[in-house]
C-alpha positions as CSV (number, residue, x, y, z in Angstrom):
1,X,92.7,87.1,153.1
2,X,93.4,90.3,155.1
3,X,90.5,90.2,157.6
4,X,91.9,93.2,159.6
5,X,90.4,95.6,157.1
6,X,86.9,94.3,157.3
7,X,85.3,97.3,159.1
8,X,87.1,99.9,156.9
9,X,85.8,98.1,153.8
10,X,82.3,98.0,155.0
11,X,82.3,101.8,155.4
12,X,83.2,102.2,151.7
13,X,80.4,100.1,150.3
14,X,77.2,101.7,149.1
15,X,75.5,98.7,147.4
16,X,73.3,96.4,149.4
17,X,72.8,92.7,149.3
18,X,69.4,93.2,147.6
19,X,70.8,95.2,144.7
20,X,70.3,93.3,141.4
21,X,72.6,94.4,138.5
22,X,70.9,92.5,135.7
23,X,73.7,93.0,133.2
24,X,76.0,90.9,135.4
25,X,73.9,88.3,137.1
26,X,75.2,84.8,136.6
27,X,77.9,85.9,134.1
28,X,81.0,85.2,136.3
29,X,81.5,82.1,134.2
30,X,85.3,82.1,134.7
31,X,85.2,81.5,138.4
32,X,88.1,79.8,140.2
33,X,87.1,77.5,143.1
34,X,89.3,77.4,146.2
35,X,91.4,80.3,145.0
36,X,92.2,83.7,146.7
37,X,94.2,86.6,145.4
38,X,96.0,88.6,148.1
39,X,95.6,92.3,148.6
40,X,94.3,95.1,146.3
41,X,91.0,95.3,148.2
42,X,88.9,98.3,147.4
43,X,85.7,97.3,149.2
44,X,84.0,94.4,151.0
45,X,80.5,93.4,152.0
46,X,78.6,90.5,153.4
47,X,76.5,88.8,150.7
48,X,74.6,85.6,150.4
49,X,76.2,84.0,147.4
50,X,79.0,84.1,144.9
51,X,76.5,85.3,142.3
52,X,75.7,88.3,144.5
53,X,79.4,88.9,144.8
54,X,79.7,88.8,141.0
55,X,76.9,91.5,140.9
56,X,78.7,93.6,143.4
57,X,81.9,93.6,141.4
58,X,80.1,94.4,138.2
59,X,78.6,97.5,139.8
60,X,81.9,98.9,141.1
61,X,84.1,100.7,138.5
62,X,87.3,100.0,140.5
63,X,86.6,96.2,140.8
64,X,88.5,93.9,138.4
65,X,88.1,90.7,140.3
66,X,86.3,89.7,143.5
67,X,86.7,86.9,146.0
68,X,83.7,85.3,147.8
69,X,84.7,83.5,151.0
70,X,82.9,82.9,154.4
71,X,79.9,85.0,153.4
72,X,82.1,88.0,152.5
73,X,82.6,89.5,149.1
74,X,86.0,91.3,148.7
75,X,86.3,93.6,145.7
76,X,89.8,94.0,144.3
77,X,91.4,96.3,141.8
78,X,93.7,93.6,140.5
79,X,95.2,90.2,141.1
80,X,97.8,89.9,143.8
81,X,99.6,86.7,144.7
82,X,97.5,83.6,144.0
83,X,96.9,81.2,146.8
84,X,94.7,78.2,147.7
85,X,91.9,78.8,150.1
86,X,89.3,76.2,150.7
87,X,85.8,77.4,150.0
88,X,86.8,80.7,148.4
89,X,85.7,81.6,144.9
90,X,87.6,84.1,142.7
91,X,85.3,85.9,140.3
92,X,86.7,88.0,137.5
93,X,84.5,91.0,136.6
94,X,81.8,89.6,134.3
95,X,81.1,92.2,131.7
96,X,82.4,95.5,130.3
97,X,80.6,98.8,130.4
98,X,82.6,99.8,127.3
99,X,82.1,98.8,123.6
100,X,83.6,95.5,122.8
101,X,84.6,93.9,119.4
102,X,84.7,90.1,119.1
103,X,87.5,88.4,117.2
104,X,89.3,91.7,116.9
105,X,92.9,92.8,117.7
106,X,94.6,96.2,117.3
107,X,98.2,95.8,116.3
108,X,101.1,97.1,118.4
109,X,101.3,99.9,120.9
110,X,101.3,97.6,124.0
111,X,102.6,99.2,127.1
112,X,101.5,96.6,129.7
113,X,100.0,93.1,129.9
114,X,98.0,91.6,132.8
115,X,96.4,88.3,133.6
116,X,92.7,88.4,133.1
117,X,90.0,85.8,132.4
118,X,87.0,88.0,131.5
119,X,86.3,91.0,129.3
120,X,85.1,93.0,132.4
121,X,88.4,92.4,134.2
122,X,90.4,93.4,131.2
123,X,88.3,96.5,130.7
124,X,88.8,97.5,134.3
125,X,92.6,97.4,134.0
126,X,92.4,99.6,130.9
127,X,90.0,102.1,132.5
128,X,92.3,102.4,135.6
129,X,95.3,103.4,133.5
130,X,95.3,106.9,132.0
131,X,97.5,105.7,129.1
132,X,95.1,103.0,128.0
133,X,92.9,103.6,125.0
134,X,92.0,100.0,124.1
135,X,92.7,96.7,125.7
136,X,92.7,93.3,124.0
137,X,91.9,90.1,125.8
138,X,93.5,87.1,124.2
139,X,93.3,83.8,126.1
140,X,94.1,84.8,129.7
141,X,96.3,87.8,128.8
142,X,95.0,91.4,128.7
143,X,97.1,93.7,126.5
144,X,96.9,97.4,127.4
145,X,97.5,99.7,124.4
146,X,98.1,103.5,124.3
147,X,97.0,103.9,120.7
148,X,94.7,102.3,118.2
149,X,96.9,100.4,115.8
150,X,95.8,98.6,112.6
151,X,92.6,96.6,113.2
152,X,92.8,92.9,112.3
153,X,90.9,89.7,112.7
154,X,92.1,87.5,115.7
155,X,89.7,84.6,116.4
156,X,88.9,84.4,120.1
157,X,90.3,87.9,120.9
158,X,88.1,90.7,122.3
159,X,89.0,94.3,121.9
160,X,87.6,96.7,124.5
161,X,87.5,100.4,123.5
162,X,87.7,102.3,126.8
163,X,88.2,105.6,124.9
164,X,86.2,108.1,126.9
165,X,88.3,107.8,130.0
166,X,91.5,108.4,128.2
167,X,93.0,111.4,126.5
168,X,94.1,109.5,123.5
169,X,90.5,108.8,122.6
170,X,90.6,112.4,121.4
171,X,91.5,113.3,117.8
172,X,94.8,115.1,117.8
173,X,96.2,117.7,115.3
174,X,99.9,118.2,115.4
175,X,101.5,121.7,115.3
176,X,98.0,123.3,115.5
177,X,96.5,126.0,117.6
178,X,93.0,127.4,117.8
179,X,92.7,131.1,118.6
180,X,90.9,132.3,121.8
181,X,87.9,131.0,123.7
182,X,90.0,129.8,126.7
183,X,87.9,128.8,129.7
184,X,90.8,127.5,131.9
185,X,94.1,125.8,131.9
186,X,95.7,122.7,133.4
187,X,99.3,121.4,133.7
188,X,99.2,117.7,132.5
189,X,102.4,115.9,131.4
190,X,101.3,115.1,127.9
191,X,98.8,115.8,125.1
192,X,97.0,112.7,126.2
193,X,96.6,114.2,129.7
194,X,95.3,117.4,128.1
195,X,92.6,115.4,126.4
196,X,91.6,113.8,129.6
197,X,91.2,117.2,131.2
198,X,89.1,118.4,128.3
199,X,86.9,115.3,128.4
200,X,86.4,115.9,132.1
201,X,85.1,119.5,131.5
202,X,81.6,119.5,130.0
203,X,82.2,122.9,128.4
204,X,85.4,121.9,126.7
205,X,85.2,121.3,122.9
206,X,88.8,121.5,122.1
207,X,92.1,122.0,124.0
208,X,95.6,122.9,122.9
209,X,98.6,121.5,124.7
210,X,101.7,123.7,124.3
211,X,104.7,124.4,126.5
212,X,103.4,122.1,129.3
213,X,100.1,123.9,129.5
214,X,96.7,122.6,128.4
215,X,94.4,125.4,127.3
216,X,90.7,124.4,127.5
217,X,88.4,126.1,125.0
218,X,84.6,126.2,124.7
219,X,84.6,127.1,121.0
220,X,86.6,126.1,118.0
221,X,88.2,129.3,116.8
222,X,90.4,129.9,113.8
223,X,93.3,127.4,113.4
224,X,96.9,128.4,112.9
225,X,100.3,126.7,112.7
226,X,102.1,126.5,116.1
227,X,105.2,124.3,116.1
228,X,105.0,121.7,118.9
229,X,101.4,122.5,119.9
230,X,98.9,119.7,119.8
231,X,95.1,120.4,119.4
232,X,92.9,117.7,121.0
233,X,89.2,117.3,120.3
234,X,87.1,115.6,122.9
235,X,84.4,114.4,120.6
236,X,81.9,117.2,121.5
237,X,82.5,119.1,118.3
238,X,83.4,118.1,114.7
239,X,87.1,118.1,113.9
240,X,87.8,120.7,111.1
241,X,90.2,119.8,108.4
242,X,93.3,121.9,108.7
243,X,94.6,123.9,105.9
244,X,91.3,124.7,104.2
245,X,92.0,125.7,100.7
246,X,95.2,127.6,101.7
247,X,97.6,125.2,99.9
248,X,101.1,126.7,100.0
249,X,101.3,127.2,96.3
250,X,103.8,129.9,96.8
251,X,106.3,127.1,97.6
252,X,105.3,124.8,94.7
253,X,108.6,124.0,92.9
254,X,107.2,121.8,90.1
255,X,104.3,119.6,89.1
256,X,103.3,117.1,86.4
257,X,99.8,115.9,85.5
258,X,99.1,112.8,83.4
259,X,96.6,112.4,80.6
260,X,94.7,109.2,80.9
261,X,93.6,107.3,77.8
262,X,90.9,104.9,78.9
263,X,90.8,101.3,80.0
264,X,92.4,98.1,78.9
265,X,93.8,94.8,80.2
266,X,96.9,93.4,82.0
267,X,98.1,89.9,82.8
268,X,97.3,89.1,86.5
269,X,99.4,86.4,88.1
270,X,97.3,83.5,89.4
271,X,100.0,81.0,90.3
272,X,103.3,82.1,91.6
273,X,105.3,78.9,91.2
274,X,104.3,78.4,87.5
275,X,103.8,82.1,86.9
276,X,100.5,81.4,85.3
277,X,98.5,84.5,84.3
278,X,95.0,85.5,83.2
279,X,93.7,88.7,81.6
280,X,92.4,91.3,84.0
281,X,90.3,94.3,82.9
282,X,90.8,97.9,84.2
283,X,88.4,100.7,83.3
284,X,89.1,103.2,86.1
285,X,89.7,106.8,85.2
286,X,93.2,106.4,86.7
287,X,94.0,103.0,85.3
288,X,95.1,100.0,87.3
289,X,96.5,102.2,90.1
290,X,92.9,102.5,91.3
291,X,93.6,99.0,92.7
292,X,95.7,98.5,95.8
293,X,99.2,100.1,95.5
294,X,102.4,100.2,97.4
295,X,105.1,103.0,97.5
296,X,108.8,102.0,97.1
297,X,111.9,103.9,98.2
298,X,115.5,103.4,97.0
299,X,118.5,105.0,98.7
300,X,120.5,107.1,99.3
301,X,117.7,108.8,101.0
302,X,116.5,110.0,104.4
303,X,112.7,109.9,104.9
304,X,111.3,112.3,107.5
305,X,107.6,111.5,107.2
306,X,104.9,109.8,105.2
307,X,101.1,110.5,105.2
308,X,98.4,108.7,103.2
309,X,95.0,110.3,102.7
310,X,91.7,108.9,101.4
311,X,88.3,110.6,100.8
312,X,85.7,110.1,103.4
313,X,82.8,112.3,104.8
314,X,83.6,115.5,102.9
315,X,87.4,115.5,103.7
316,X,90.4,113.5,102.7
317,X,91.3,111.8,106.0
318,X,94.7,110.6,107.0
319,X,94.5,106.8,107.1
320,X,98.2,105.9,107.5
321,X,101.3,107.8,108.7
322,X,104.9,107.2,109.6
323,X,107.8,109.1,111.2
324,X,111.1,107.6,112.4
325,X,109.5,107.6,115.9
326,X,106.1,106.0,115.3
327,X,103.9,104.3,112.7
328,X,100.1,104.2,112.2
329,X,98.6,101.6,109.9
330,X,101.8,101.4,107.9
331,X,104.7,98.9,107.8
332,X,107.9,98.7,105.9
333,X,108.7,95.7,103.8
334,X,111.6,94.6,101.5
335,X,112.4,91.7,99.2
336,X,114.8,89.8,101.5
337,X,112.6,87.0,102.8
338,X,114.8,83.9,102.6
339,X,111.8,81.9,101.4
340,X,112.4,83.3,98.0
341,X,115.1,80.7,97.6
342,X,112.3,78.1,97.9
343,X,110.4,79.5,95.0
344,X,108.2,81.6,97.3
345,X,107.4,85.4,97.1
346,X,110.4,87.5,98.5
347,X,108.4,90.0,100.5
348,X,109.0,90.2,104.3
349,X,109.2,92.9,107.0
350,X,112.3,95.1,106.8
351,X,114.7,95.7,109.6
352,X,115.1,99.2,111.0
353,X,117.8,100.2,108.5
354,X,116.0,98.4,105.6
355,X,119.0,96.1,105.3
356,X,117.6,92.8,106.4
357,X,114.6,90.5,106.9
358,X,112.3,90.4,109.9
359,X,109.5,87.9,110.7
360,X,107.6,90.7,112.5
361,X,107.1,94.4,111.8
362,X,110.0,96.7,112.9
363,X,109.9,100.5,113.3
364,X,111.9,101.8,110.3
365,X,114.5,104.4,111.2
366,X,114.3,106.6,108.1
367,X,117.8,106.2,106.5
368,X,118.3,104.2,103.3
369,X,121.9,103.7,102.2
370,X,122.8,103.8,98.5
371,X,121.1,100.9,96.7
372,X,122.6,101.5,93.3
373,X,124.3,98.5,91.7
374,X,127.8,99.7,90.7
375,X,128.2,96.8,88.3
376,X,125.2,98.0,86.3
377,X,125.7,101.2,84.4
378,X,121.9,101.6,84.3
379,X,121.7,101.7,88.1
380,X,119.6,98.6,88.8
381,X,117.7,97.9,92.0
382,X,120.8,96.8,94.0
383,X,118.5,94.7,96.2
384,X,121.4,92.8,97.6
385,X,122.2,95.9,99.7
386,X,118.6,95.8,101.1
387,X,118.4,99.6,101.0
388,X,115.2,99.4,99.0
389,X,112.0,99.2,100.9
390,X,108.2,99.5,100.3
391,X,105.3,100.3,102.5
392,X,102.0,98.4,102.9
393,X,99.2,98.3,105.4
394,X,99.6,95.9,108.3
395,X,96.5,93.9,107.6
396,X,97.0,90.5,105.8
397,X,95.2,89.6,102.6
398,X,94.5,86.2,104.1
399,X,92.5,87.9,106.9
400,X,90.7,90.6,104.9
401,X,90.1,89.1,101.5
402,X,89.8,91.3,98.4
403,X,93.4,91.2,97.3
404,X,93.9,90.5,93.6
405,X,96.5,88.1,92.3
406,X,98.7,85.7,94.3
407,X,99.9,86.4,97.9
408,X,101.8,84.7,100.7
409,X,99.6,83.8,103.7
410,X,101.9,85.5,106.2
411,X,103.6,88.4,104.3
412,X,101.0,89.2,101.7
413,X,99.6,92.5,102.9
414,X,97.0,95.0,101.8
415,X,98.0,98.2,99.9
416,X,95.8,101.3,99.5
417,X,93.0,101.0,97.0
418,X,90.7,103.6,95.4
419,X,91.4,107.3,95.4
420,X,94.4,108.3,97.6
421,X,97.1,110.9,98.2
422,X,100.6,110.1,99.3
423,X,102.7,112.8,100.9
424,X,106.4,112.2,101.5
425,X,109.1,114.4,103.1
426,X,112.5,113.2,102.1
427,X,116.1,114.3,101.2
428,X,118.0,112.4,98.5
429,X,121.6,113.7,98.7
430,X,123.8,113.9,95.6
431,X,125.0,110.4,94.8
432,X,123.6,107.2,93.5
433,X,120.2,106.8,91.9
434,X,117.6,107.4,94.6
435,X,114.0,107.0,93.7
436,X,110.4,107.1,94.9
437,X,107.8,105.2,92.9
438,X,104.5,103.4,93.1
439,X,103.5,99.9,92.0
440,X,100.3,97.9,92.0
441,X,100.5,96.0,95.2
442,X,100.1,92.7,93.3
443,X,103.6,93.3,92.0
444,X,105.0,93.4,95.6
445,X,103.0,90.4,96.8
446,X,104.3,88.3,93.9
447,X,107.9,89.2,93.0
448,X,108.9,92.8,92.2
449,X,111.9,91.6,90.2
450,X,110.5,88.3,88.9
451,X,107.0,86.9,88.1
452,X,104.5,89.8,88.4
453,X,101.7,91.6,86.6
454,X,103.8,94.6,85.7
455,X,106.6,93.4,83.4
456,X,109.3,95.8,82.3
457,X,109.1,99.1,80.4
458,X,106.2,99.1,77.9
459,X,103.6,97.6,78.0
460,X,102.9,98.8,81.6
461,X,100.8,95.9,82.8
462,X,99.1,96.5,86.2
463,X,100.8,99.8,86.6
464,X,104.0,101.7,87.7
465,X,104.1,105.4,88.5
466,X,107.7,106.8,88.9
467,X,107.2,109.8,91.2
468,X,110.7,111.1,91.7
469,X,113.4,109.0,90.1
470,X,117.1,109.8,89.5
471,X,118.0,108.2,86.2
472,X,121.5,107.5,84.6
473,X,123.1,110.5,83.0
474,X,120.2,112.6,84.4
475,X,122.4,114.9,86.4
476,X,120.4,116.6,89.2
477,X,117.1,116.0,87.6
478,X,114.3,113.7,88.7
479,X,112.0,111.8,86.3
480,X,108.4,110.8,86.4
481,X,106.7,108.2,84.1
482,X,103.4,106.2,84.2
483,X,103.4,102.7,82.8
484,X,100.0,101.1,82.6
485,X,98.0,98.4,80.8
486,X,99.1,96.5,77.8
487,X,98.2,98.9,75.0
488,X,99.5,102.3,76.1
489,X,103.0,103.8,75.9
490,X,104.3,105.5,79.0
491,X,103.8,109.2,79.2
492,X,106.0,111.2,81.5
493,X,108.9,113.7,81.8
494,X,112.6,113.0,82.5
495,X,113.3,116.4,84.0
496,X,110.1,117.4,85.8
497,X,111.9,118.5,88.9
498,X,115.3,118.5,90.6
499,X,116.8,116.3,93.3
500,X,116.5,117.7,96.9
501,X,120.1,117.4,98.1
502,X,120.7,120.2,100.7
503,X,117.1,120.5,102.0
504,X,114.3,118.0,102.1
505,X,111.4,118.1,99.7
506,X,107.7,117.4,100.1
507,X,106.5,115.1,97.3
508,X,102.7,114.9,96.8
509,X,101.1,112.2,94.6
510,X,97.4,112.5,93.8
511,X,95.4,109.6,92.5
512,X,91.7,110.7,92.2
513,X,89.2,108.6,90.4
514,X,86.4,111.2,90.6
515,X,88.4,113.7,88.5
516,X,90.5,111.2,86.7
517,X,93.7,112.8,88.1
518,X,97.2,111.4,88.4
519,X,99.5,114.2,89.4
520,X,102.9,114.6,91.2
521,X,103.8,117.9,92.9
522,X,107.0,119.1,94.6
523,X,106.7,121.4,97.6
524,X,109.4,122.6,100.1
525,X,110.4,120.7,103.3
526,X,108.4,123.1,105.7
527,X,105.2,122.4,103.8
528,X,105.0,118.9,105.1
529,X,105.2,120.1,108.7
530,X,103.0,123.1,108.3
531,X,100.3,121.9,106.0
532,X,100.3,118.1,105.1
533,X,101.1,116.7,108.6
534,X,97.5,116.8,109.6
535,X,94.6,114.4,110.2
536,X,92.6,115.6,107.3
537,X,92.8,117.7,104.1
538,X,89.7,119.6,103.1
539,X,88.1,118.9,99.7
540,X,88.8,122.5,98.8
541,X,92.5,122.0,99.4
542,X,92.6,118.8,97.3
543,X,90.5,120.3,94.5
544,X,92.8,123.3,94.4
545,X,95.8,121.0,94.0
546,X,94.0,119.0,91.3
547,X,93.0,122.1,89.3
548,X,96.3,124.0,89.7
């Protein structure tokens, strides 16, 4: 214990020994007897008990842990070197002033980890770091995270949403500016810092970070595209959906809308090893693709971006997204899990190039090599190359419930159910048989090329939507087809659009139960960046695309 700083510490203390902080009294249950932690002192005061020391730490925003020894309470911002000190009691901060979620984890985005034995201590470490949005206490480890990843159940873990102290608690809109209404500017190093500056100014409703400058604004003006700019909303004003109804129809290359002919049944797999099945009814206006789906990609192809939108609160909000640099609520899978040789489902996490199996999620790099099978004149999946991948949500069926059909406990993941819009920016080049298509997630969780609820060709079973598929002898054309249920032939078009070989394309797939719409659209590459790379699409925009 560094007793030389006793007087200086006393000067910095404002609480008195008689102060009672009822939220923390008696809650330092993780106390360590005969233990001291060296250094990191932020204040000190003479108190009458370890319980009073616990209270003192709970009332100080800088305090993560306190040490009570010899009638003195030393408040510390973190744990230094641990040592034995007879009579000393180390007391981690008892409670958090921030919202907590029991048995909850947020996947990924860790940038630091610290030892902590209480929720309050873990919360303090997050609050003290400008990068930290949420921390998760698991056992005695506090994981600091700079983004909210996919939420999952983790028994015993506690997530602490610090949020308001950090810029990344703001909602961000990429490549977006809001005209006028500037009340000041700052020079932070990132959009996250810009959000912190806006949150710290009571007049600031939105800020725009561009060129190293953060422009604080007291009104939300008209939005416009500004490459590289980031608009950040502090939570004081609702976040408008970008784009409005101004869909870039002037750049629409092609579209195809499907007629839907009512409900029916398919054969749902109930046991993987025996491939036992039972009849499952679907009466949705969009057929069985109203159930959870996955999107599949076959090379040669480079993918620049993926966004998934679902309706909520008057807009279609982006629920998942991916670029080669980062992922949000989206993971890449393939069919290369070696457990498939033991009569288990072949799904597993894909390596960065899509070429191999990983036991844990890996950030996919964007490039898929040619997956065509040269020995098969009809193309074939070429899955031995591994250059065929699919996307799912990170949450496990075993944790969330609600997944139809069979699934592996570890690699059986959720897809996207209900109404949804998938937007993909990709280039396909001129060789091979690249393709983008959608399958009922049950197919992926069982075996895409074995026992599943889809089958082959007609009947369509639990559903397949070919979105942009190069077919044998199709030249530069791309096909679309929808196979669904056991009684309907597959409508579609073999030449609905052309393959993007010199510039990327933006492919939009709309599955809307309210209007009974299944539709594919082909926009230009810039349209992804300027219109679809956003946190929300307005209902006007979606309705305009549906009715076009």
